Structures are given as structure tokens and as C-alpha cells.
OpenMM code with the backbone's topology and positions (N, CA, C; nanometers):
from openmm import Vec3, app, unit

residues = "MET THR VAL ARG ASN LEU ILE LEU TRP ARG HIS ALA GLU ALA GLU ASP LEU GLN HIS GLY HIS SER ASP LEU GLU ARG ALA LEU THR LYS LYS GLY HIS LYS GLN ALA LYS GLN MET ALA ALA TRP LEU LYS LYS TYR LEU PRO LYS GLN THR TYR ALA MET VAL SER PRO ALA ARG ARG THR GLN GLU THR ALA ALA TYR TRP GLY GLU SER TRP GLN GLU GLU ASN ARG LEU ALA PRO GLU ARG PRO LEU GLU PRO ILE LEU GLN LEU LEU ALA GLN SER PRO PHE GLU ASP ILE MET LEU VAL GLY HIS GLN PRO TRP ILE GLY GLU LEU ALA ALA GLN CYS LEU GLY MET GLU ASP THR GLN LEU SER ILE LYS LYS GLY ALA ILE TRP TRP LEU ARG LEU PRO LYS SER GLY PRO PRO TYR LYS LEU TYR SER VAL GLN SER PRO ASP LEU VAL".split()
positions = [
    Vec3(0.0880, -0.1223, 0.0000),
    Vec3(-0.0052, 0.0026, 0.0027),
    Vec3(0.0895, 0.1243, 0.0064),
    Vec3(0.0466, 0.2270, -0.0640),
    Vec3(0.1179, 0.3507, -0.0746),
    Vec3(0.0742, 0.4547, 0.0319),
    Vec3(0.1724, 0.5077, 0.0947),
    Vec3(0.1452, 0.6207, 0.1968),
    Vec3(0.0811, 0.7408, 0.1213),
    Vec3(-0.0451, 0.7719, 0.1403),
    Vec3(-0.1048, 0.8847, 0.0781),
    Vec3(-0.1009, 1.0135, 0.1574),
    Vec3(-0.1124, 1.0055, 0.2863),
    Vec3(-0.1088, 1.1178, 0.3817),
    Vec3(0.0138, 1.0972, 0.4707),
    Vec3(0.1135, 1.1709, 0.4628),
    Vec3(0.2279, 1.1701, 0.5476),
    Vec3(0.2362, 1.2943, 0.6316),
    Vec3(0.2115, 1.2742, 0.7634),
    Vec3(0.2141, 1.3916, 0.8511),
    Vec3(0.3467, 1.3878, 0.9265),
    Vec3(0.4173, 1.4920, 0.9180),
    Vec3(0.5576, 1.4906, 0.9957),
    Vec3(0.5306, 1.5988, 1.0985),
    Vec3(0.5557, 1.5508, 1.2273),
    Vec3(0.5321, 1.6440, 1.3486),
    Vec3(0.6746, 1.6460, 1.4132),
    Vec3(0.7244, 1.7613, 1.4177),
    Vec3(0.8595, 1.7805, 1.4869),
    Vec3(0.8283, 1.8032, 1.6372),
    Vec3(0.9039, 1.7310, 1.7270),
    Vec3(0.8777, 1.7584, 1.8568),
    Vec3(0.8753, 1.8994, 1.9092),
    Vec3(0.7965, 1.9150, 2.0150),
    Vec3(0.7884, 2.0625, 2.0730),
    Vec3(0.9186, 2.1065, 2.1418),
    Vec3(0.9045, 2.2259, 2.1839),
    Vec3(1.0305, 2.2674, 2.2540),
    Vec3(1.0737, 2.1801, 2.3730),
    Vec3(1.2098, 2.1522, 2.3722),
    Vec3(1.2671, 2.0703, 2.4840),
    Vec3(1.3635, 2.1315, 2.5599),
    Vec3(1.3962, 2.0733, 2.6717),
    Vec3(1.5072, 2.1293, 2.7596),
    Vec3(1.6422, 2.1104, 2.6813),
    Vec3(1.7419, 2.1942, 2.7306),
    Vec3(1.8703, 2.1741, 2.6678),
    Vec3(1.9279, 2.0496, 2.7237),
    Vec3(2.0308, 1.9899, 2.6523),
    Vec3(2.1028, 1.8728, 2.6936),
    Vec3(2.1828, 1.9097, 2.8316),
    Vec3(2.1615, 1.8329, 2.9299),
    Vec3(2.2276, 1.8517, 3.0520),
    Vec3(2.3524, 1.7624, 3.0542),
    Vec3(2.4627, 1.8130, 3.1071),
    Vec3(2.5876, 1.7328, 3.1180),
    Vec3(2.5687, 1.5997, 3.2040),
    Vec3(2.6037, 1.4904, 3.1380),
    Vec3(2.5920, 1.3653, 3.2021),
    Vec3(2.4693, 1.3009, 3.1621),
    Vec3(2.3829, 1.3582, 3.0792),
    Vec3(2.2524, 1.2975, 3.0422),
    Vec3(2.2572, 1.2658, 2.9011),
    Vec3(2.1732, 1.1704, 2.8513),
    Vec3(2.1592, 1.1302, 2.7208),
    Vec3(2.0621, 1.2262, 2.6451),
    Vec3(2.0874, 1.2446, 2.5142),
    Vec3(1.9948, 1.3364, 2.4364),
    Vec3(1.8606, 1.2767, 2.4344),
    Vec3(1.8471, 1.1373, 2.4474),
    Vec3(1.7134, 1.0775, 2.4426),
    Vec3(1.6330, 1.1039, 2.5724),
    Vec3(1.7006, 1.1595, 2.6782),
    Vec3(1.6371, 1.1781, 2.8031),
    Vec3(1.5761, 1.3195, 2.8150),
    Vec3(1.5987, 1.4142, 2.7103),
    Vec3(1.5475, 1.5490, 2.7176),
    Vec3(1.3963, 1.5558, 2.7215),
    Vec3(1.3375, 1.6239, 2.8151),
    Vec3(1.1974, 1.6393, 2.8290),
    Vec3(1.1550, 1.7697, 2.7624),
    Vec3(1.0268, 1.7877, 2.7518),
    Vec3(0.9610, 1.9019, 2.6949),
    Vec3(0.9746, 2.0196, 2.8068),
    Vec3(0.9831, 2.1430, 2.7618),
    Vec3(0.9794, 2.2555, 2.8628),
    Vec3(0.8258, 2.2787, 2.8825),
    Vec3(0.7962, 2.3753, 2.9631),
    Vec3(0.6631, 2.4195, 2.9888),
    Vec3(0.5942, 2.4658, 2.8553),
    Vec3(0.6723, 2.5448, 2.7860),
    Vec3(0.6240, 2.5968, 2.6568),
    Vec3(0.6072, 2.4852, 2.5557),
    Vec3(0.7042, 2.3896, 2.5572),
    Vec3(0.6909, 2.2651, 2.4759),
    Vec3(0.5600, 2.1882, 2.5085),
    Vec3(0.5177, 2.1747, 2.6302),
    Vec3(0.3942, 2.1119, 2.6651),
    Vec3(0.2752, 2.1854, 2.6063),
    Vec3(0.2831, 2.3182, 2.6074),
    Vec3(0.1676, 2.3956, 2.5635),
    Vec3(0.1597, 2.3871, 2.4031),
    Vec3(0.2839, 2.3803, 2.3379),
    Vec3(0.2850, 2.3643, 2.1875),
    Vec3(0.2270, 2.2305, 2.1434),
    Vec3(0.2710, 2.1223, 2.2263),
    Vec3(0.2244, 2.0022, 2.1900),
    Vec3(0.0719, 1.9822, 2.2057),
    Vec3(0.0147, 2.0294, 2.3197),
    Vec3(-0.1283, 2.0329, 2.3457),
    Vec3(-0.2035, 2.1058, 2.2329),
    Vec3(-0.1465, 2.2155, 2.1873),
    Vec3(-0.2233, 2.2858, 2.0804),
    Vec3(-0.2194, 2.2154, 1.9499),
    Vec3(-0.1019, 2.1601, 1.9231),
    Vec3(-0.0950, 2.0877, 1.7877),
    Vec3(-0.1774, 1.9576, 1.7949),
    Vec3(-0.1831, 1.8900, 1.9064),
    Vec3(-0.2525, 1.7712, 1.9249),
    Vec3(-0.4073, 1.7963, 1.9022),
    Vec3(-0.4467, 1.9096, 1.9608),
    Vec3(-0.5952, 1.9543, 1.9343),
    Vec3(-0.6192, 1.9684, 1.7963),
    Vec3(-0.5238, 2.0308, 1.7147),
    Vec3(-0.5502, 2.0413, 1.5670),
    Vec3(-0.5525, 1.9080, 1.4944),
    Vec3(-0.4554, 1.8311, 1.5319),
    Vec3(-0.4507, 1.6914, 1.4769),
    Vec3(-0.5844, 1.6156, 1.4927),
    Vec3(-0.6312, 1.6133, 1.6202),
    Vec3(-0.7602, 1.5406, 1.6496),
    Vec3(-0.8708, 1.5885, 1.5692),
    Vec3(-0.8651, 1.7161, 1.5387),
    Vec3(-0.9872, 1.7755, 1.4610),
    Vec3(-0.9637, 1.7266, 1.3013),
    Vec3(-0.8466, 1.7204, 1.2460),
    Vec3(-0.8306, 1.7197, 1.1129),
    Vec3(-0.7680, 1.5803, 1.0521),
    Vec3(-0.6928, 1.5042, 1.1282),
    Vec3(-0.6335, 1.3848, 1.0782),
    Vec3(-0.7354, 1.2764, 1.0530),
    Vec3(-0.7054, 1.1983, 0.9424),
    Vec3(-0.7958, 1.0870, 0.9126),
    Vec3(-0.7951, 0.9876, 1.0520),
    Vec3(-0.8973, 0.9333, 1.0789),
    Vec3(-0.9111, 0.8542, 1.2008),
    Vec3(-0.8210, 0.7333, 1.2085),
    Vec3(-0.7878, 0.6779, 1.0959),
    Vec3(-0.7033, 0.5609, 1.0889),
    Vec3(-0.5559, 0.5901, 1.0808),
    Vec3(-0.5245, 0.7098, 1.1043),
    Vec3(-0.3719, 0.7454, 1.0910),
    Vec3(-0.2902, 0.6633, 1.1874),
    Vec3(-0.1826, 0.6075, 1.1399),
    Vec3(-0.0978, 0.5280, 1.2076),
    Vec3(0.0275, 0.6144, 1.2482),
    Vec3(0.0587, 0.6133, 1.3787),
    Vec3(0.1637, 0.6945, 1.4268),
    Vec3(0.2888, 0.6327, 1.4790),
    Vec3(0.4068, 0.6785, 1.4314),
    Vec3(0.5419, 0.6217, 1.4701),
    Vec3(0.6164, 0.7351, 1.5374),
    Vec3(0.6743, 0.7120, 1.6569),
    Vec3(0.7355, 0.8130, 1.7348),
    Vec3(0.8875, 0.7652, 1.7619),
    Vec3(0.9729, 0.8648, 1.7588),
    Vec3(1.1132, 0.8360, 1.7938),
    Vec3(1.1206, 0.7871, 1.9453),
    Vec3(1.2324, 0.7158, 1.9763),
    Vec3(1.2347, 0.6745, 2.1157),
    Vec3(1.2795, 0.7879, 2.2181),
    Vec3(1.3034, 0.9048, 2.1572),
    Vec3(1.3324, 1.0205, 2.2514),
    Vec3(1.2188, 1.0611, 2.3446),
    Vec3(1.2518, 1.0950, 2.4635),
    Vec3(1.1409, 1.1370, 2.5659),
    Vec3(1.0647, 1.2490, 2.5034),
    Vec3(1.1328, 1.3451, 2.4423),
    Vec3(1.0563, 1.4729, 2.4040),
    Vec3(0.9582, 1.4350, 2.2869),
    Vec3(0.9849, 1.3409, 2.2008),
    Vec3(0.8916, 1.3131, 2.1022),
    Vec3(0.7695, 1.2273, 2.1578),
    Vec3(0.8004, 1.1411, 2.2596),
    Vec3(0.6966, 1.0672, 2.3221),
    Vec3(0.5979, 1.1601, 2.4035),
    Vec3(0.6591, 1.2666, 2.4692),
    Vec3(0.5711, 1.3520, 2.5393),
    Vec3(0.4962, 1.4326, 2.4395),
    Vec3(0.5471, 1.4676, 2.3303),
    Vec3(0.4725, 1.5433, 2.2315),
    Vec3(0.3579, 1.4623, 2.1796),
    Vec3(0.3892, 1.3410, 2.1439),
    Vec3(0.2778, 1.2473, 2.0906),
    Vec3(0.1761, 1.2124, 2.1892),
    Vec3(0.2131, 1.2167, 2.3168),
    Vec3(0.1172, 1.1805, 2.4224),
    Vec3(-0.0066, 1.2712, 2.4271),
    Vec3(0.0105, 1.3955, 2.3893),
    Vec3(-0.1027, 1.4860, 2.3778),
    Vec3(-0.2029, 1.4474, 2.2835),
    Vec3(-0.1427, 1.3875, 2.1744),
    Vec3(-0.2473, 1.3260, 2.0663),
    Vec3(-0.3346, 1.2297, 2.1256),
    Vec3(-0.2771, 1.1478, 2.2173),
    Vec3(-0.3542, 1.0513, 2.2864),
    Vec3(-0.3876, 0.9216, 2.2201),
    Vec3(-0.3765, 0.9219, 2.0968),
    Vec3(-0.3980, 0.7908, 2.0183),
    Vec3(-0.2868, 0.6988, 2.0335),
    Vec3(-0.3106, 0.5800, 1.9961),
    Vec3(-0.2007, 0.4821, 2.0122),
    Vec3(-0.0890, 0.5144, 1.9014),
    Vec3(0.0299, 0.4815, 1.9402),
    Vec3(0.1436, 0.5107, 1.8550),
    Vec3(0.2430, 0.4066, 1.8961),
    Vec3(0.3392, 0.3876, 1.7993),
    Vec3(0.4466, 0.2925, 1.8092),
    Vec3(0.5773, 0.3535, 1.8176),
    Vec3(0.6601, 0.3233, 1.9123),
    Vec3(0.7971, 0.3594, 1.9132),
    Vec3(0.8782, 0.3041, 1.8030),
    Vec3(0.9597, 0.3849, 1.7249),
    Vec3(1.0360, 0.3377, 1.6228),
    Vec3(1.1835, 0.3909, 1.6233),
    Vec3(1.2760, 0.3003, 1.6505),
    Vec3(1.4139, 0.3455, 1.6579),
    Vec3(1.4756, 0.4093, 1.5367),
    Vec3(1.4203, 0.3784, 1.4216),
    Vec3(1.4761, 0.4508, 1.3001),
    Vec3(1.4463, 0.6046, 1.2891),
    Vec3(1.3583, 0.6445, 1.3826),
    Vec3(1.3186, 0.7851, 1.3927),
    Vec3(1.4004, 0.8614, 1.4983),
    Vec3(1.4888, 0.7919, 1.5599),
    Vec3(1.5692, 0.8630, 1.6664),
    Vec3(1.6521, 0.9862, 1.6107),
    Vec3(1.6950, 1.0685, 1.7050),
    Vec3(1.7755, 1.1865, 1.6545),
    Vec3(1.8985, 1.1445, 1.5746),
    Vec3(1.9432, 1.2318, 1.4816),
    Vec3(2.0562, 1.1989, 1.3951),
    Vec3(2.0535, 1.0782, 1.3244),
    Vec3(1.9447, 1.0182, 1.2867),
    Vec3(1.9401, 0.8993, 1.2068),
    Vec3(1.9469, 0.9347, 1.0614),
    Vec3(2.0102, 0.8478, 0.9843),
    Vec3(2.0100, 0.8705, 0.8343),
    Vec3(1.8771, 0.8557, 0.7784),
    Vec3(1.8509, 0.9238, 0.6596),
    Vec3(1.7146, 0.9264, 0.5994),
    Vec3(1.6831, 0.7902, 0.5350),
    Vec3(1.7695, 0.7256, 0.4745),
    Vec3(1.7414, 0.5913, 0.3923),
    Vec3(1.6652, 0.4918, 0.4699),
    Vec3(1.6912, 0.4563, 0.6055),
    Vec3(1.5975, 0.3649, 0.6690),
    Vec3(1.4581, 0.4180, 0.6901),
    Vec3(1.4438, 0.5466, 0.7022),
    Vec3(1.3154, 0.6076, 0.7214),
    Vec3(1.2361, 0.5936, 0.5875),
    Vec3(1.2936, 0.6176, 0.4750),
    Vec3(1.2424, 0.6027, 0.3434),
    Vec3(1.1996, 0.4583, 0.3176),
    Vec3(1.2817, 0.3566, 0.3657),
    Vec3(1.2446, 0.2163, 0.3608),
    Vec3(1.1330, 0.1865, 0.4421),
    Vec3(1.1203, 0.2407, 0.5576),
    Vec3(1.0077, 0.2239, 0.6503),
    Vec3(0.8781, 0.2630, 0.5834),
    Vec3(0.8847, 0.3778, 0.5181),
    Vec3(0.7652, 0.4320, 0.4462),
    Vec3(0.7278, 0.3490, 0.3272),
    Vec3(0.8287, 0.3093, 0.2563),
    Vec3(0.8097, 0.2225, 0.1318),
    Vec3(0.7423, 0.0883, 0.1598),
    Vec3(0.7721, 0.0319, 0.2960),
    Vec3(0.7217, -0.0944, 0.3263),
    Vec3(0.5923, -0.0820, 0.4049),
    Vec3(0.5420, 0.0318, 0.4287),
    Vec3(0.4311, 0.0463, 0.5222),
    Vec3(0.3059, -0.0057, 0.4628),
    Vec3(0.2289, -0.0774, 0.5338),
    Vec3(0.0958, -0.1214, 0.4913),
    Vec3(-0.0221, -0.0090, 0.5141),
    Vec3(0.0256, 0.1087, 0.5581),
    Vec3(-0.0777, 0.2130, 0.5937),
    Vec3(-0.0843, 0.3200, 0.4942),
    Vec3(-0.1995, 0.3754, 0.4661),
    Vec3(-0.2223, 0.4892, 0.3756),
    Vec3(-0.1934, 0.6352, 0.4580),
    Vec3(-0.2237, 0.6347, 0.5742),
    Vec3(-0.2092, 0.7462, 0.6504),
    Vec3(-0.1063, 0.7358, 0.7674),
    Vec3(0.0083, 0.7986, 0.7655),
    Vec3(0.1073, 0.7919, 0.8639),
    Vec3(0.1469, 0.9219, 0.9178),
    Vec3(0.1696, 0.9179, 1.0508),
    Vec3(0.2276, 1.0403, 1.1210),
    Vec3(0.3686, 0.9978, 1.1787),
    Vec3(0.4700, 1.0688, 1.1534),
    Vec3(0.5976, 1.0493, 1.2146),
    Vec3(0.6222, 1.1623, 1.3064),
    Vec3(0.6631, 1.1340, 1.4241),
    Vec3(0.7008, 1.2282, 1.5254),
    Vec3(0.8409, 1.2226, 1.5520),
    Vec3(0.9314, 1.3231, 1.5063),
    Vec3(1.0709, 1.3169, 1.5226),
    Vec3(1.1380, 1.4527, 1.5271),
    Vec3(1.2550, 1.4506, 1.4590),
    Vec3(1.3563, 1.5485, 1.4806),
    Vec3(1.4165, 1.6095, 1.3510),
    Vec3(1.4711, 1.7296, 1.3639),
    Vec3(1.5635, 1.7766, 1.2562),
    Vec3(1.6956, 1.7095, 1.2903),
    Vec3(1.7838, 1.6819, 1.1917),
    Vec3(1.7600, 1.7226, 1.0496),
    Vec3(1.6745, 1.6218, 0.9605),
    Vec3(1.6535, 1.4987, 1.0081),
    Vec3(1.5914, 1.4071, 0.9162),
    Vec3(1.4608, 1.4409, 0.8787),
    Vec3(1.3736, 1.5055, 0.9679),
    Vec3(1.2385, 1.5387, 0.9307),
    Vec3(1.2296, 1.6438, 0.8201),
    Vec3(1.3253, 1.7347, 0.8200),
    Vec3(1.3331, 1.8401, 0.7111),
    Vec3(1.3940, 1.7826, 0.5821),
    Vec3(1.4788, 1.6781, 0.5896),
    Vec3(1.5353, 1.6162, 0.4773),
    Vec3(1.4177, 1.5314, 0.4197),
    Vec3(1.3411, 1.4641, 0.4996),
    Vec3(1.2283, 1.3810, 0.4497),
    Vec3(1.1339, 1.4636, 0.3685),
    Vec3(1.0915, 1.5717, 0.4312),
    Vec3(0.9936, 1.6669, 0.3770),
    Vec3(1.0395, 1.7075, 0.2370),
    Vec3(1.1706, 1.7539, 0.2286),
    Vec3(1.2275, 1.8099, 0.1030),
    Vec3(1.2280, 1.6857, 0.0033),
    Vec3(1.2766, 1.5706, 0.0309),
    Vec3(1.2778, 1.4658, -0.0588),
    Vec3(1.1354, 1.4295, -0.1121),
    Vec3(1.0390, 1.4212, -0.0212),
    Vec3(0.9054, 1.3841, -0.0612),
    Vec3(0.8428, 1.4881, -0.1513),
    Vec3(0.8852, 1.6092, -0.1340),
    Vec3(0.8360, 1.7154, -0.2211),
    Vec3(0.9142, 1.7256, -0.3501),
    Vec3(1.0107, 1.6455, -0.3707),
    Vec3(1.0818, 1.6483, -0.5003),
    Vec3(1.2024, 1.7350, -0.4939),
    Vec3(1.2456, 1.7808, -0.3805),
    Vec3(1.3593, 1.8743, -0.3617),
    Vec3(1.4826, 1.7995, -0.3227),
    Vec3(1.5530, 1.7407, -0.4171),
    Vec3(1.6747, 1.6510, -0.3837),
    Vec3(1.7790, 1.7440, -0.3240),
    Vec3(1.8537, 1.6664, -0.2385),
    Vec3(1.9797, 1.7120, -0.1706),
    Vec3(1.9551, 1.8462, -0.0952),
    Vec3(1.8519, 1.8602, -0.0268),
    Vec3(1.8305, 1.9806, 0.0553),
    Vec3(1.7520, 1.9455, 0.1772),
    Vec3(1.7423, 2.0365, 0.2643),
    Vec3(1.6754, 2.0109, 0.3934),
    Vec3(1.5828, 2.1315, 0.4289),
    Vec3(1.4579, 2.1133, 0.4586),
    Vec3(1.3711, 2.2214, 0.5064),
    Vec3(1.3781, 2.2432, 0.6452),
    Vec3(1.3573, 2.3635, 0.6922),
    Vec3(1.3588, 2.3981, 0.8283),
    Vec3(1.2080, 2.3760, 0.8865),
    Vec3(1.1999, 2.2884, 0.9734),
    Vec3(1.0690, 2.2663, 1.0355),
    Vec3(1.0669, 2.3047, 1.1790),
    Vec3(0.9881, 2.4032, 1.2122),
    Vec3(0.9902, 2.4662, 1.3565),
    Vec3(0.9529, 2.3613, 1.4521),
    Vec3(1.0080, 2.3757, 1.5751),
    Vec3(0.9707, 2.2890, 1.6853),
    Vec3(0.8165, 2.2976, 1.7097),
    Vec3(0.7617, 2.1756, 1.7214),
    Vec3(0.6116, 2.1647, 1.7434),
    Vec3(0.5374, 2.1819, 1.6153),
    Vec3(0.5942, 2.2041, 1.5107),
    Vec3(0.5163, 2.2162, 1.3860),
    Vec3(0.4795, 2.0919, 1.3187),
    Vec3(0.3775, 2.0957, 1.2321),
    Vec3(0.3207, 1.9880, 1.1530),
    Vec3(0.3338, 2.0140, 1.0050),
    Vec3(0.3966, 1.9239, 0.9304),
    Vec3(0.3875, 1.9347, 0.7870),
    Vec3(0.3055, 1.8184, 0.7354),
    Vec3(0.1929, 1.8450, 0.6671),
    Vec3(0.1160, 1.7300, 0.6061),
    Vec3(0.1284, 1.7325, 0.4668),
    Vec3(0.1844, 1.6216, 0.4164),
    Vec3(0.2050, 1.5971, 0.2738),
    Vec3(0.1064, 1.5014, 0.2180),
    Vec3(0.0535, 1.5296, 0.1040),
    Vec3(-0.0405, 1.4401, 0.0347),
    Vec3(0.0100, 1.3886, -0.0990),
    Vec3(-0.0092, 1.2642, -0.1254),
    Vec3(0.0442, 1.2114, -0.2561),
    Vec3(-0.0792, 1.2197, -0.3505),
    Vec3(-0.0567, 1.2960, -0.4661),
    Vec3(-0.1668, 1.2974, -0.5576),
    Vec3(-0.1983, 1.1710, -0.6254),
    Vec3(-0.3120, 1.1582, -0.6880),
    Vec3(-0.3476, 1.0310, -0.7547),
    Vec3(-0.2545, 0.9939, -0.8667),
    Vec3(-0.1963, 1.1035, -0.9221),
    Vec3(-0.0927, 1.0855, -1.0325),
    Vec3(0.0405, 1.0373, -0.9842),
    Vec3(0.0640, 1.0320, -0.8536),
    Vec3(0.1843, 0.9825, -0.8079),
    Vec3(0.2813, 1.0861, -0.7544),
    Vec3(0.4077, 1.0538, -0.7189),
    Vec3(0.5000, 1.1375, -0.6716),
    Vec3(0.5475, 1.2508, -0.7597),
    Vec3(0.5818, 1.3663, -0.7111),
    Vec3(0.6094, 1.3918, -0.5685),
    Vec3(0.4920, 1.4272, -0.4903),
    Vec3(0.5059, 1.4248, -0.3573),
    Vec3(0.3819, 1.4705, -0.2675),
    Vec3(0.3720, 1.6205, -0.2920),
    Vec3(0.2500, 1.6599, -0.2447),
    Vec3(0.2190, 1.8003, -0.2452),
    Vec3(0.2012, 1.8451, -0.0950),
    Vec3(0.2389, 1.9745, -0.0758),
    Vec3(0.2179, 2.0193, 0.0727),
    Vec3(0.0716, 2.0537, 0.0789),
    Vec3(0.0032, 1.9812, 0.1783),
    Vec3(-0.1374, 2.0030, 0.2023),
    Vec3(-0.1587, 2.1096, 0.3117),
    Vec3(-0.0750, 2.0971, 0.4105),
    Vec3(-0.0935, 2.1902, 0.5325),
    Vec3(0.0274, 2.2088, 0.6117),
    Vec3(0.0695, 2.3212, 0.6640),
    Vec3(0.1676, 2.3458, 0.7515),
    Vec3(0.1073, 2.4162, 0.8746),
    Vec3(0.1251, 2.3577, 0.9921),
    Vec3(0.0640, 2.4160, 1.1178),
    Vec3(0.1760, 2.4329, 1.2102),
    Vec3(0.1746, 2.5475, 1.2658),
    Vec3(0.2714, 2.5821, 1.3762),
    Vec3(0.2118, 2.6229, 1.5028),
    Vec3(0.2641, 2.5873, 1.6167),
    Vec3(0.1959, 2.6182, 1.7411),
    Vec3(0.1634, 2.7640, 1.7548),
    Vec3(0.2523, 2.8548, 1.6838),
    Vec3(0.2197, 2.9939, 1.6928),
    Vec3(0.0969, 3.0383, 1.6136),
    Vec3(0.0469, 2.9499, 1.5276),
    Vec3(-0.0712, 2.9815, 1.4306),
    Vec3(-0.1984, 2.9234, 1.4716),
    Vec3(-0.1981, 2.8196, 1.5697),
    Vec3(-0.3252, 2.7601, 1.5862),
    Vec3(-0.3870, 2.8236, 1.7114),
] * unit.nanometer
topology = app.Topology()
chain = topology.addChain("A")
for resn in residues:
    res = topology.addResidue(resn, chain)
    for name in ("N", "CA", "C"):
        topology.addAtom(name, app.Element.getBySymbol(name[0]), res)
């Protein structure tokens, strides 16, 4: 099955990395919790009900996705600083038409650019923002359907 709706949700604002801690342990800030809650409300209103969500193993992405409240699966290929190729393979092998990935820059911006047909570049996706890409019936590349930022909702 082909992924028709690809929703990319960058984690909300997180604490700075503390000395002696892992990057995966970083939690959302107070502002980040507010951002995630705002964006989750938008998602609940507009996302297809059968959307399958995959989330990075990082605490900040899981805290972001928790506001959406729907079930989601942790996916190690979405961790920070991961290469893009395994994520592309994940999407190519997916049995779902509607997928949401909750993750990190730089891969989330690289994925958006590649899906939109912009080779060898990276788009800047703001913390907490959602980029919704739709695959037209005619096939690739994807078209940008919606961009939502916590500052706009």
C-alpha cells in the first residue's frame, strides 16, 4: 500500500541537553507542553481517524505525541541524528495509507524536502510544527497540504 497522507510532526520545545545525560532523556519545557497540546488538538480535529503514528524513542517526542492521545508505536529508525534511508524504507514498506511520524531535525526536514521532490536539501521545520504531505493520484512527488505551527493555531 502507498502512503497517501504523510504527517511530519517535529517534537515541541525541549530542555537543553544536561551534562551527563543522554539526548534521548531530554523532556519538554513548559512551553513545549503547551505547543504539543495545541498541535494535538488540531490533529484530533483534522487527521484521518485511521492514521498510524510512529514516534522516535526520545522522551521529548513521546511527550509530544502523548497529547495526541491515540495509540502510537516507538520506532528506533526515527531517533535523533538517524540517516534518511532507513526512514524512506520504513515508508516504502508500510501497509498504511495515513502515517504520522513524530521526530527530529535534521531528518524530518530532509524527508519533507525529498518527498516534495527537492533533492539534496533540507527544509527547516519549526519545533512543534506539523507538515502534512499528500500524494496526488498521479503519483510522486507529494504536495504540501498543510503546515501548522503552534504559533498559528
